[in-house]
SEPA-537619 format. One record per residue: residue in one letter; x negated, y negated, z negated of N, C-alpha, C in turn; residue number from 1. Coordinates in Angstrom, 3 decimals, decimal comma, always signed. Atoms other than C-alpha are relative to their C-alpha. Layout:
<pts>
 residu      nc1      nc2      nc3     cac1     cac2     cac3      cc1      cc2      cc3 num
      a        X        Y        Z        X        Y        Z        X        Y        Z NUM
...
</pts>
This chain:
<pts>
 residu      nc1      nc2      nc3     cac1     cac2     cac3      cc1      cc2      cc3 num
      x   -1,257   +0,684   +0,241 -132,784  -16,603  -11,218   +0,358   +0,146   -1,472   1
      x   -0,446   -0,126   +1,384 -131,465  -17,391  -14,658   +1,217   +0,903   -0,086   2
      x   -1,200   -0,802   +0,218 -128,846  -15,124  -16,114   +1,153   -0,980   -0,185   3
      x   -1,060   +0,985   -0,004 -125,699  -17,113  -15,348   +1,105   +0,298   -1,000   4
      x   -1,096   -0,355   +0,892 -123,301  -15,217  -17,578   -0,336   +1,301   -0,698   5
      x   +0,112   -1,284   +0,674 -123,362  -12,532  -20,197   +1,062   +0,919   +0,577   6
      x   -0,970   -0,936   -0,543 -121,573   -9,394  -19,165   +1,286   -0,092   -0,796   7
      x   -1,341   +0,028   +0,575 -117,889   -9,772  -19,826   +0,804   +1,017   +0,799   8
      x   -0,701   -1,027   -0,770 -116,035   -6,602  -18,862   +1,375   -0,478   +0,456   9
      x   -1,333   +0,309   -0,513 -112,995   -7,075  -16,661   +0,983   +0,959   -0,659  10
      x   -0,986   -0,842   +0,665 -110,058   -5,840  -18,684   +0,876   +0,674   +1,051  11
      x   -0,736   -0,801   -0,972 -107,960   -3,186  -16,996   +1,192   -0,734   +0,604  12
      x   -1,165   +0,698   -0,546 -104,936   -5,488  -16,603   -0,361   -1,042   +1,054  13
      x   +0,428   +0,977   -0,994 -107,019   -7,827  -14,421   -0,602   +0,636   +1,259  14
      x   +0,687   -0,645   -1,126 -108,641   -5,285  -12,087   +0,816   -0,103   +1,285  15
      x   -0,817   +0,057   -1,217 -105,713   -5,223   -9,663   +0,042   -1,381   +0,632  16
      x   +0,020   +1,352   -0,553 -105,968   -8,997   -9,260   -0,971   -0,136   +1,169  17
      x   +0,977   +0,026   -1,087 -109,045   -8,494   -7,088   +0,578   +0,638   +1,256  18
      x   -0,442   -0,793   -1,146 -107,398   -5,916   -4,869   +1,342   -0,436   +0,565  19
      x   -1,207   +0,616   -0,553 -104,098   -7,752   -4,513   -0,382   -1,048   +1,041  20
      x   +0,487   +1,005   -0,958 -106,069  -10,487   -2,744   -0,837   +0,621   +1,113  21
      x   +0,879   -0,631   -0,987 -108,486   -8,178   -0,944   +0,204   +1,515   -0,033  22
      x   -0,199   -1,451   -0,067 -106,967   -4,739   -0,331   -1,163   +0,645   +0,765  23
      x   +1,139   -0,659   -0,626 -109,640   -2,231   +0,662   +0,426   +1,257   +0,748  24
      x   -0,226   -1,219   -0,774 -109,825   +0,611   +3,161   -1,334   +0,724   +0,145  25
      x   +1,214   -0,817   -0,157 -112,329   +3,282   +4,123   -1,078   -0,692   +0,834  26
      x   +1,002   +0,727   -0,787 -114,047   +0,830   +6,481   -0,674   -1,120   -0,798  27
      x   +0,560   +1,090   +0,794 -114,841   -1,593   +3,649   -1,238   +0,416   -0,779  28
      x   +1,185   -0,102   +0,845 -118,198   -2,031   +1,969   +0,164   -1,094   -1,055  29
      x   -0,313   +0,926   +1,089 -117,497   -3,629   -1,413   -1,231   -0,223   -0,863  30
      x   +1,098   +0,382   +0,879 -120,176   -5,500   -3,349   +0,582   -0,663   -1,239  31
      x   -0,348   +0,671   +1,239 -119,808   -6,517   -6,983   -1,267   -0,666   -0,515  32
      x   +1,159   +0,762   +0,454 -122,211   -9,266   -8,028   +0,118   -0,219   -1,503  33
      x   -0,118   -0,049   +1,449 -122,866   -8,783  -11,718   +0,911   +1,151   -0,375  34
      x   -0,905   -1,163   +0,040 -121,393   -5,279  -11,641   +0,151   +0,670   -1,355  35
      x   -0,151   -0,583   +1,338 -121,943   -4,345  -15,293   +0,082   +1,507   +0,033  36
      x   -0,135   -1,462   +0,083 -120,675   -0,816  -15,943   +0,644   +0,614   +1,237  37
      x   -0,496   -0,521   -1,270 -119,241   -0,510  -12,428   +1,504   +0,153   +0,107  38
      x   -1,447   -0,265   +0,019 -115,545   -0,532  -13,336   +0,728   -0,547   +1,223  39
      x   -0,676   +0,526   -1,194 -114,533   -2,763  -10,399   -0,297   +0,860   +1,224  40
      x   +0,360   -0,822   -1,155 -116,407   -0,588   -7,927   +0,653   +1,380   -0,068  41
      x   -0,713   -1,275   +0,129 -114,921   +2,610   -9,316   +1,465   -0,187   +0,393  42
      x   -1,391   +0,298   -0,398 -111,496   +0,986   -8,910   +0,093   -0,165   +1,510  43
      x   +0,001   +0,177   -1,455 -112,396   -0,009   -5,337   -0,021   +1,349   +0,705  44
      x   +0,047   -1,337   -0,598 -113,255   +3,608   -4,540   +1,336   +0,719   -0,166  45
      x   -1,314   -0,613   +0,215 -109,988   +4,797   -6,086   +1,041   -0,570   +0,960  46
      x   -0,945   +0,665   -0,899 -108,179   +2,296   -3,847   -0,349   +0,223   +1,474  47
      x   +0,297   -0,388   -1,369 -109,902   +3,678   -0,744   -1,205   -0,618   +0,651  48
      x   +1,209   +0,584   -0,597 -113,112   +1,684   -0,218   -0,931   +1,103   +0,477  49
      x   +0,905   -0,994   -0,552 -115,637   +3,520   +1,911   -1,330   +0,083   -0,702  50
      x   +1,319   +0,066   +0,625 -118,800   +2,389   +0,156   -0,016   -1,187   -0,941  51
      x   +0,096   +1,088   +0,972 -119,651   +0,244   -2,864   -1,445   -0,203   -0,442  52
      x   +1,332   +0,367   +0,475 -122,755   -1,584   -4,066   +0,161   -0,986   -1,149  53
      x   +0,002   +0,904   +1,143 -123,220   -3,158   -7,471   -1,397   -0,526   -0,228  54
      x   +1,296   +0,616   +0,301 -126,005   -5,584   -8,327   +0,115   -0,669   -1,361  55
      x   -0,007   +0,574   +1,338 -126,811   -6,497  -11,915   -1,442   -0,100   -0,497  56
      x   +1,355   +0,156   +0,521 -129,888   -7,780  -13,734   -0,228   +0,743   -1,316  57
      x   +0,092   -0,687   +1,290 -129,154   -5,813  -16,911   -0,276   +1,489   +0,231  58
      x   +0,396   -1,391   -0,269 -131,048   -2,508  -16,718   +0,869   +0,999   -0,765  59
      x   -0,851   -0,920   +0,768 -128,908   -0,930  -19,458   +1,345   +0,203   +0,684  60
      x   -1,299   -0,110   -0,677 -125,667   -1,701  -17,604   -0,144   +0,760   +1,321  61
      x   +0,229   -0,711   -1,267 -127,119   -0,471  -14,298   -0,140   +1,490   -0,268  62
      x   +0,168   -1,416   +0,329 -128,199   +2,804  -15,905   +1,316   +0,624   -0,456  63
      x   -1,317   -0,484   +0,444 -124,787   +3,159  -17,581   +0,914   +0,236   +1,208  64
      x   -0,841   -0,129   -1,198 -123,029   +2,584  -14,234   -0,441   +1,191   +0,846  65
      x   +0,501   -1,144   -0,779 -125,263   +5,102  -12,467   +0,430   +1,316   -0,633  66
      x   -0,402   -1,216   +0,707 -124,511   +7,706  -15,125   +1,501   +0,248   +0,164  67
      x   -1,447   -0,145   -0,205 -120,763   +7,044  -14,877   +0,309   +0,479   +1,419  68
      x   -0,208   -0,418   -1,393 -120,967   +7,416  -11,096   -0,298   +1,487   +0,156  69
      x   +0,340   -1,440   -0,052 -122,691  +10,810  -11,514   +1,101   +0,826   -0,656  70
      x   -1,042   -0,735   +0,722 -120,104  +11,930  -14,082   +1,299   +0,076   +0,802  71
      x   -1,238   +0,057   -0,782 -117,259  +10,897  -11,762   -0,155   +0,658   +1,377  72
      x   +0,260   -0,598   -1,306 -118,904  +12,566   -8,753   +0,063   -1,019   +1,132  73
      x   -0,097   +1,079   -0,994 -119,042   +9,217   -6,929   -1,357   -0,558   +0,414  74
      x   +1,314   +0,572   -0,268 -122,786   +8,700   -6,704   -0,396   +0,003   +1,477  75
      x   +0,287   +0,070   -1,438 -122,749   +9,357   -2,944   +0,706   -1,180   +0,658  76
      x   -0,767   +1,113   -0,570 -120,317   +6,454   -2,413   -0,297   -1,343   -0,645  77
      x   +0,281   +1,249   +0,699 -121,637   +3,863   -4,867   -1,477   -0,053   -0,388  78
      x   +1,402   +0,241   +0,336 -125,097   +2,402   -5,395   -0,062   -1,155   -0,974  79
      x   +0,198   +1,088   +0,952 -126,166   +0,306   -8,361   -1,454   -0,442   +0,062  80
      x   +1,326   +0,587   -0,168 -129,139   -1,999   -7,900   -0,298   -0,887   -1,203  81
      x   +0,440   +0,886   +1,070 -131,032   -3,548  -10,782   -0,776   -1,141   +0,645  82
      x   +0,694   +1,146   -0,563 -132,003   -7,041   -9,738   +0,894   -1,213   +0,077  83
      x   -0,659   +1,285   -0,172 -131,009  -10,571   -8,930   +0,736   +0,012   +1,330  84
      x   -0,767   -0,067   -1,254 -128,211  -10,754   -6,372   -0,441   -1,038   +1,016  85
      x   +0,512   +0,979   -0,965 -129,840  -13,824   -4,824   -1,157   +0,569   +0,822  86
      x   +1,136   -0,618   -0,683 -132,750  -11,575   -3,818   +0,398   +1,148   +0,919  87
      x   -0,446   -1,152   -0,788 -130,624   -8,976   -2,011   +0,847   -0,435   +1,189  88
      x   -0,764   +0,251   -1,220 -129,200   -8,967   +1,485   +1,441   +0,440   -0,217  89
      x   -1,421   -0,298   +0,203 -125,411   -9,136   +1,289   +0,742   +0,203   +1,319  90
      x   -0,642   +0,015   -1,321 -124,745   -8,934   +5,035   +0,841   +1,231   +0,298  91
      x   -0,774   -1,221   -0,221 -123,359   -5,382   +4,877   +1,410   -0,104   -0,590  92
      x   -1,270   +0,092   +0,724 -120,493   -6,471   +2,602   +1,150   -0,433   +0,905  93
      x   -1,247   +0,483   -0,608 -116,941   -6,768   +3,892   +0,897   -0,608   -1,071  94
      x   -0,700   +0,561   +1,153 -115,620   -7,582   +0,411   -1,030   -0,236   -1,098  95
      x   +0,863   +0,306   +1,144 -117,458   -9,303   -2,452   +0,891   -0,358   -1,168  96
      x   -0,717   +0,265   +1,230 -116,115   -9,295   -5,992   -0,963   -0,661   -0,986  97
      x   +0,882   +0,631   +0,974 -117,478  -11,585   -8,689   +0,780   -0,732   -1,080  98
      x   -0,477   +0,811   +1,118 -116,834  -13,198  -12,034   -1,235   -0,729   -0,498  99
      x   +1,237   +0,740   +0,238 -119,578  -15,797  -12,135   +0,305   -1,456   -0,285 100
      x   -0,143   +1,421   +0,291 -119,972  -19,290  -13,526   -0,194   -0,829   +1,266 101
      x   +0,142   +0,875   -1,176 -119,780  -22,225  -11,079   -1,452   -0,200   +0,445 102
      x   +1,414   +0,178   -0,372 -123,589  -22,619  -11,201   -0,476   +1,151   +0,881 103
      x   +0,379   -1,163   -0,805 -124,016  -19,100   -9,833   +0,681   -0,057   +1,365 104
      x   -0,721   +0,093   -1,275 -121,344  -19,630   -7,179   -0,585   -1,106   +0,873 105
      x   +0,657   +1,077   -0,749 -123,032  -22,895   -6,177   -1,301   +0,511   +0,625 106
      x   +1,263   -0,561   -0,509 -126,357  -21,047   -5,807   +0,259   +1,025   +1,107 107
      x   -0,332   -1,023   -0,996 -124,667  -18,276   -3,798   +0,600   -0,572   +1,280 108
      x   -0,726   +0,545   -1,151 -122,718  -20,558   -1,442   -0,842   -0,008   +1,283 109
      x   +0,766   -0,029   -1,257 -125,553  -21,088   +1,111   -0,369   +1,417   +0,442 110
      x   +0,311   -1,401   -0,327 -126,444  -17,381   +0,937   +1,207   +0,657   +0,660 111
      x   -1,221   -0,516   -0,614 -122,833  -16,438   +1,642   +0,137   -0,527   +1,423 112
      x   -0,177   +0,624   -1,314 -122,707  -18,891   +4,554   -0,994   +0,541   +1,018 113
      x   +1,048   -0,503   -0,894 -125,937  -17,524   +6,026   +0,159   +1,490   +0,318 114
      x   +0,053   -1,452   -0,149 -125,475  -13,782   +5,495   +1,327   +0,695   +0,316 115
      x   -1,257   -0,734   -0,122 -121,782  -12,908   +5,503   +0,645   -0,180   +1,368 116
      x   -0,652   -0,005   -1,308 -119,954  -11,986   +8,694   +1,382   -0,656   -0,091 117
      x   -1,361   +0,535   -0,022 -116,734  -13,730   +9,738   +0,989   +1,095   -0,417 118
      x   -1,004   -0,938   +0,485 -113,793  -12,088   +8,008   -0,331   +0,635   -1,337 119
      x   +0,366   -0,530   +1,313 -115,748  -11,047   +4,910   +0,816   -0,731   -1,061 120
      x   -0,830   +0,574   +1,050 -113,559  -11,583   +1,858   -0,768   -0,060   -1,312 121
      x   +0,618   +0,203   +1,310 -114,822  -12,961   -1,443   +1,123   -0,267   -0,980 122
      x   -0,974   +0,256   +1,054 -112,701  -12,732   -4,578   -0,771   -0,355   -1,268 123
      x   +0,646   +0,489   +1,207 -113,839  -14,766   -7,556   +1,034   -0,119   -1,114 124
      x   -0,878   +0,090   +1,171 -112,224  -14,327  -10,943   -0,268   -1,311   -0,719 125
      x   -0,026   +1,241   +0,764 -111,435  -17,660  -12,654   -0,671   -1,166   +0,722 126
      x   +0,751   +1,138   -0,504 -114,140  -19,865  -11,120   +0,055   -0,089   +1,523 127
      x   -0,073   +0,236   -1,440 -114,083  -21,420   -7,661   -1,391   -0,272   +0,568 128
      x   +1,244   +0,315   -0,692 -116,858  -21,781   -5,102   +0,032   -1,501   +0,299 129
      x   +0,006   +1,444   -0,225 -117,796  -25,471   -5,103   -0,021   -0,350   +1,494 130
      x   -0,098   +0,563   -1,350 -116,886  -27,350   -1,891   +0,701   +0,909   +1,005 131
      x   -0,781   -0,867   -0,872 -114,816  -24,461   -0,476   +1,458   -0,051   -0,430 132
      x   -1,426   -0,122   +0,297 -111,033  -24,292   -0,235   +0,357   +1,481   -0,017 133
      x   -0,427   -1,393   +0,085 -109,458  -21,036   -1,306   +0,987   +0,307   +1,130 134
      x   -0,991   -0,455   -0,975 -107,579  -19,084   +1,352   +1,295   +0,362   -0,724 135
      x   -1,158   -0,381   +0,802 -105,279  -17,869   -1,413   -0,429   +0,063   -1,463 136
      x   +0,228   -0,113   +1,447 -105,011  -18,014   -5,205   +1,125   +0,839   -0,568 137
      x   -1,018   -0,834   +0,642 -103,223  -15,427   -7,290   -0,226   -0,072   -1,506 138
      x   +0,087   +0,024   +1,459 -102,466  -15,762  -10,979   +0,434   +1,355   -0,549 139
      x   -0,293   -1,271   +0,665 -102,567  -12,592  -13,061   -0,182   -0,240   -1,497 140
      x   +0,059   +0,210   +1,454 -101,725  -12,932  -16,755   -0,754   -1,278   -0,374 141
      x   +0,559   +1,342   +0,235 -102,675  -16,632  -16,698   -1,463   -0,149   +0,387 142
      x   +1,354   +0,105   -0,542 -106,006  -15,996  -14,944   +0,109   -0,129   +1,496 143
      x   -0,004   +0,143   -1,447 -106,646  -17,193  -11,414   -1,054   +0,875   +0,652 144
      x   +0,911   -0,724   -0,883 -108,225  -15,022   -8,755   +0,014   -0,761   +1,317 145
      x   +0,143   +0,870   -1,163 -109,540  -16,988   -5,770   -0,561   +0,792   +1,177 146
      x   +0,428   -0,697   -1,207 -109,826  -15,539   -2,268   -0,587   -1,001   +0,990 147
      x   +0,633   +0,748   -1,087 -112,190  -16,936   +0,345   -0,220   +0,975   +1,139 148
      x   +0,257   -0,828   -1,180 -112,473  -15,592   +3,869   -1,033   -0,727   +0,841 149
      x   +1,100   +0,632   -0,744 -115,669  -16,254   +5,798   +0,408   -0,203   +1,449 150
      x   +0,561   +1,197   +0,658 -116,158  -18,770   +7,204   +1,109   -0,753   -0,728 151
      x   -1,038   +0,650   +0,792 -114,303  -20,678   +4,502   +0,286   -1,424   +0,497 152
      x   -0,315   +1,400   -0,252 -112,508  -23,949   +4,927   -0,733   -0,828   -1,041 153
      x   +0,779   +0,865   +0,906 -114,601  -26,740   +3,414   +0,869   -1,098   -0,570 154
      x   -0,657   +1,159   +0,602 -113,369  -29,365   +0,994   -0,772   -1,238   +0,415 155
      x   +0,670   +1,264   -0,348 -114,114  -32,994   +1,757   -0,866   -0,488   -1,127 156
</pts>
């Protein structure tokens, strides 16, 4: 898969936007597609997520995230995978977080539809999943966060 976006770190003032739309609990398994340094997953754990998985194609960012997890004592609750998220099974996820270009979301749409269980929540920062209607949109500092709940309502 091509690299759809360079890593753009989510600024701290935007992190809560994900969790306002998809609050997490100890029963949640949170995936971050394009997880970078892991900041969203560390926030998910602080907010009570039971388990987190980050997938990123950048080996330096994956290694940085793994080291941060060790330093924070969270390496038993979070896993960082180096690879293409299209090549990994996402069926365990109950929440998916992403900040991906529309091309990546278009490529992921059939995978989401095939693998994700009913009720799984997807929160996309800024960009929407083509041909899906958002269950809810929240604006945070002039940025939209889009919530989808599987199975999503389809646009005509």
